Backbone as a ProteinNet text record, in pm:
[ID]
protein_1_A
[PRIMARY]
MERSRKTRQRAGGTQLPSEYFGKSSGRYFPTGDVALKPGNTAYGEYVPKSYGVIRHTSQGMETGPNLATYPYSSNTQTGGFSSPYDTIVNPETNRKVSLSTRKGKRVLKNYLNSLQ
[TERTIARY]
12313.2	12218.1	12109.8	12088.8	12002.9	11855.6	11731.5	11613.2	11533.7	11479.5	11372.1	11286	11253.6	11153.7	11000.3	11002.9	10865.3	10814	10876.4	10802.1	10771.5	10655.7	10568	10538.7	10514.6	10476.1	10334.4	10293.3	10154.6	10083.8	10176.3	10086.3	10193.4	10126.8	10210.3	10189	10312.2	10301.9	10214.5	10210.7	10153.9	10015.4	9934.8	9795.4	9786.4	9765.6	9767.1	9603.4	9597.6	9454.9	9386.4	9276.1	9205.4	9228.4	9258.5	9286.6	9422.1	9507.6	9638.5	9593.5	9470.9	9432.2	9315.3	9290.3	9228.7	9072.3	9026.3	8914.1	8896.3	8776.4	8752.2	8724.9	8799.9	8747.1	8658	8647.3	8580.6	8661	8802.2	8877.4	8951.1	8962.9	9058.1	8966.2	9021.5	8939.6	9035.5	8981.9	9059.5	9108.9	9205.7	9285.5	9183.1	9182.9	9088.5	8931.2	8920.3	8757.3	8743.8	8602.3	8553.4	8594.9	8565.2	8594.9	8731.9	8827.5	8980.8	8972.6	8880.2	8898.9	8900.4	9008.4	9008.4	8915.7	8862.3	8728.5	8824.2	8756.1	8799.5	8776	8850.9	8871.1	8843.5	8821.6	8797.8	8940.2	9043.5	9157.1	9182.4	9085.8	9088.4	9085.9	9151.6	9129.6	9245.9	9215.6	9297.2	9394.5	9519.7	9601	9697.8	9704.2	9737.3	9898.6	9957.8	10105.1	10182.8	10263.4	10287.4	10387.5	10458.9	10546.2	10504.4	10370.8	10287.9	10286.2	10227	10200.5	10200.4	10214.3	10171.3	10065.2	9969	9852.6	9827.2	9768.6	9729	9588.1	9587.6	9472.9	9447.7	9313.4	9281.2	9387.7	9445.9	9560.4	9673.1	9721	9836.9	9874.5	10011.6	10066	10075.9	10029.7	10055.9	10109.7	10169.3	10239.3	10231.9	10249	10241.1	10172.6	10199	10144.4	9984	9899.3	9777.2	9761.7	9647.1	9633.3	9512.5	9448.5	9305.9	9310.1	9219	9221.3	9114.2	9141.9	9074.2	9058	8964.4	8824.9	8763.6	8640.4	8546.8	8590.5	8635.2	8651.5	8541.4	8522.5	8394.7	8398.2	8491.7	8494.7	8500.7	8531.1	8529.4	8675.7	8717	8872.3	8842.8	8928.4	8915.9	9060.5	9059.2	9177.2	9257.7	9386.6	9462	9457.4	9353.6	9328.1	9404	9462.5	9561.4	9529.7	9460.9	9447.1	9570.6	9605.9	9752.6	9699.7	9569.9	9553.1	9554.4	9596.4	9622	9762.9	9831.6	9976.1	10023.5	10103	10170.1	10311.5	10410.3	10545.5	10604.7	10656.8	10726	10850.2	10857.4	10974.5	11092.5	11093.8	11192.3	11291.8	11212.7	11274	11242	11161.5	11151.5	11059	11005.3	10933.8	10771.4	10714.5	10554.8	10537	10420.1	10371.2	10208.7	10140.4	10025.1	9924.4	9818.9	9733.2	9650.8	9656.8	9571.4	9652.5	9797.7	9877.5	9880.9	9948.2	9960.2	10067.2	10163	10262.6	10204.7	10154.5	10082	9963.8	9924.3	9814.1	9890.9	10027.4	10107.1	10173.2	10214.3	10265	10168	10058.5	9960.1	9933.8	9907.7	9864.7	9983.9	10105.6	10208.5	10223.5	10200.5	10185.4	10073	9970.3	9849.9	9872.2	9936.3	9976.2	10091.1	10180.1	10269.1	10213.5	10087.1	10028.3	9958	9917.9	9862.6	9921
13017.5	13143.3	13107.8	13214.7	13221.9	13254	13180.1	13189.8	13313.5	13393.1	13489.3	13434.3	13515.3	13463.3	13507.9	13594.5	13655.6	13539.1	13449.3	13340.8	13224.4	13180.9	13056.9	12954.3	12839.6	12739.2	12762.2	12736.6	12761.7	12641.2	12541.4	12404.5	12304.6	12177.4	12052.4	12005.7	11948.2	11923.6	11791.7	11711.1	11588.5	11588.3	11506.2	11496	11352.2	11359.2	11203.1	11179.6	11041.8	11000.9	11007.9	11025	11035.5	10931.1	10806.3	10700.3	10728.6	10810.4	10855.2	10932.4	10977.3	11074.4	11000.6	10853.1	10768.2	10770	10840.1	10822.7	10739.8	10694.7	10624.7	10704.6	10681.4	10761.6	10638.4	10533.7	10419.8	10394.6	10437	10407.4	10288.5	10212.6	10120.9	9990.8	9869	9763.9	9647.9	9560.1	9444.5	9350	9283.6	9203.8	9085.7	9079.5	8956.2	9025.2	9137.2	9199.9	9188.8	9172.2	9151.9	9294	9404.2	9537.2	9520.5	9449.8	9464.7	9352.2	9275.3	9184.9	9250.2	9245.9	9296.5	9250.7	9326.6	9256	9272.7	9262.7	9269.9	9402	9426.8	9539.8	9527.8	9600.4	9567.3	9498	9492.8	9432.3	9293.1	9240.6	9121.1	9132	9025.2	9036.6	9141.7	9214.2	9340.9	9238.6	9258.9	9217.5	9331	9371.6	9467.1	9483.3	9480.3	9490	9586.3	9676.9	9776.3	9724.3	9607.7	9555.6	9471.7	9443.6	9364.1	9219	9119.9	8977	8900.5	8763.2	8667.4	8623	8603.7	8529.5	8422.2	8316	8226.4	8220.6	8269.8	8282	8183	8212	8107.6	8113.6	8229	8277.2	8227.6	8179.9	8138.5	8217.3	8237.7	8331.3	8472.6	8556.1	8709.8	8777.2	8861.2	8942.2	9089.5	9166.9	9291	9378.6	9500.8	9582.3	9580.2	9621.7	9655.9	9776.2	9763.6	9898.1	9981.7	9919.2	9997.4	10052.6	10149.1	10209.7	10121.7	10127.8	10028.1	10088.7	10101.9	10070.8	10170.6	10151.8	10254.1	10272.1	10125.7	10115.4	10105.9	10138.8	10127.4	9988.3	9894.8	9764.1	9797.4	9912.7	9906.9	9971.8	9921.3	9958.3	10102.4	10178.5	10326.6	10352.7	10468.7	10538.3	10446.3	10499.3	10413	10454.5	10551.4	10606.4	10742.1	10758.2	10883.2	10877.7	11006.1	11050.4	11086.6	11059.6	11114	11256.5	11294.4	11436.4	11524	11485.9	11563.9	11636.8	11594	11665.7	11719.2	11810.4	11859.9	11858.4	11848.6	11833.9	11981.9	12034.5	12179	12169.7	12229.2	12228.7	12313.3	12365.3	12439.6	12347.6	12226.6	12142.2	12002.8	11960.5	11838.6	11746.4	11816.6	11731.1	11768.3	11667.6	11656.9	11769.2	11838.6	11948.7	11927.7	11905.7	11904.7	12039.3	11993.5	12106.5	12172.7	12131	12185.2	12281.7	12291.1	12398	12528.4	12644.4	12759.3	12741.1	12675.7	12632.4	12567.6	12454.7	12384.9	12448.5	12558.4	12635.9	12727.3	12808.1	12869.2	12818.4	12685.8	12625.6	12569.8	12556	12525.4	12648.3	12777.1	12876.5	12937.3	12926.2	12962.4	12845	12732.5	12637.9	12668.1	12700.8	12757.7	12879.7	12957.3	13093.8	13075.6	12971.6	12949	12868.8	12838	12771.9	12845.4	12983	13059.5	13157.9
10279.4	10266.3	10351.4	10422.4	10532.8	10480.5	10491.3	10456.2	10519.4	10446.3	10488.8	10580.8	10687.1	10779	10751.6	10619.6	10579	10489.1	10451	10377	10456.5	10422.5	10497.6	10385.6	10448.8	10377.9	10329.8	10209.4	10151.6	10119.8	10080.6	10069.1	10084.9	10066.5	10098.9	10232	10312.7	10441.7	10423.9	10535	10570.8	10623	10548	10651.2	10686.4	10807	10878.6	10873.6	10889.1	10886.9	11013.4	11023.4	11171.8	11251.2	11201.9	11282.9	11359	11329.1	11398.5	11513.4	11526.5	11621	11699	11683.4	11764.3	11696.4	11589.6	11528.7	11412.1	11359	11270.8	11132.2	11016.1	10903.4	10818.1	10841.9	10753.8	10639.1	10607.1	10492.3	10498.8	10617.6	10636.4	10689.6	10622.9	10653.6	10720.3	10784.7	10835.2	10733.5	10766	10655.1	10626	10495	10460.7	10435.9	10453.7	10417.8	10286.1	10261.6	10132.6	10033.4	10116.7	10028.5	9986.5	10030.5	9970.5	9862.3	9831.4	9713.4	9585.7	9507.6	9385.8	9294.9	9186	9084.5	8957	8843.7	8707	8656.5	8556.7	8486.1	8314.8	8253.8	8112.9	8046	8118.6	8062	8111.1	8185.5	8277	8414.2	8480.4	8637.4	8684.9	8780	8842.2	8941.5	8915	9012.7	9070.6	9169	9247.9	9254.4	9137.5	9147.2	9046.2	9095.7	8994	8873.8	8907.2	8816.1	8707.5	8675	8616.7	8653.5	8590.4	8625.3	8504.5	8527.2	8423	8433.2	8322.4	8327.7	8240.9	8269.8	8178.5	8148.8	8012.1	7930.6	7833.2	7769.2	7646.9	7539.3	7517.1	7417.3	7465	7573.2	7616.8	7736.4	7757.8	7871	7833.9	7903.6	7883.5	8000.7	7948.7	8077.5	8059.5	8159	8158	8284.9	8298.9	8398.5	8398.7	8520.1	8507.1	8430.7	8320.5	8249.7	8279.2	8377.1	8413.5	8547.7	8576	8692	8792.2	8903.1	9003.1	9133.6	9197.2	9154	9070.9	9046.3	8971.2	8816.7	8765.6	8631.3	8556.9	8429.7	8348.6	8285.9	8282.5	8224.7	8086.5	8005.8	7876.8	7832.3	7736.6	7700.9	7618.8	7670.7	7612.2	7567.1	7483.5	7436.2	7350.3	7291.7	7193.1	7047.1	7029.1	6900.3	6865.1	6769.7	6749.3	6576.5	6541.3	6411	6345.4	6224.9	6159.6	6122	6143	6099.7	6232.6	6327.8	6475.6	6469.3	6362.5	6396.9	6235.8	6262.6	6111.5	6146	6039.4	6060	6042.2	6146.9	6155	6049.8	5945.3	5844.8	5916.9	6015.1	6066.9	6148.1	6212.4	6299.7	6269	6163.8	6119	6226.2	6309.2	6442.3	6403.2	6458.8	6461	6561.6	6524.7	6626	6633.9	6764	6756.4	6701	6603.5	6554.4	6684	6787.1	6890.6	6986.9	6952.9	7008.5	6935.7	6983.7	6936.2	6807	6841.9	6738.9	6632.3	6640.2	6545.3	6453.9	6525.6	6425	6322.8	6399.2	6337	6207	6238.5	6128.9	6009.4	6051.1	5945.2	5865.3	5952.8	5878.3	5761.3	5826.6	5728.6	5614.4	5636.8	5530.6	5411.9	5461.7	5385.7	5302	5386.4	5296.7	5201.2	5231.6	5111.1	4996.1	4994.4	4905	4805.6	4878.2	4792.9	4708.2
[MASK]
++++++++++++++++++++++++++++++++++++++++++++++++++++++++++++++++++++++++++++++++++++++++++++++++++++++++++++++++++++

């Protein structure tokens, strides 16, 4: 099927760094530069590997992926809390539905109406 010539690309494409054109963006550093040395996060030492690492800690050996964002991490553990009051079970599907969605609010409203 031949594409219409009236359509054109609206987004996407590849953006090349200014170094490609012979200019300096200031975003690249030479090998071994201090700016490339990773620091610590709220979860421990940052090790830039996507598949995880094995660390020797005071509790023994720990393994797992890096959980924190780097750089600009706050060094404070965040997230991980979910209240049991954030969801309701939809009686039609027996699945949990978030109360912050339209469907969740509808299920809650129907439940409250059935109690009256």
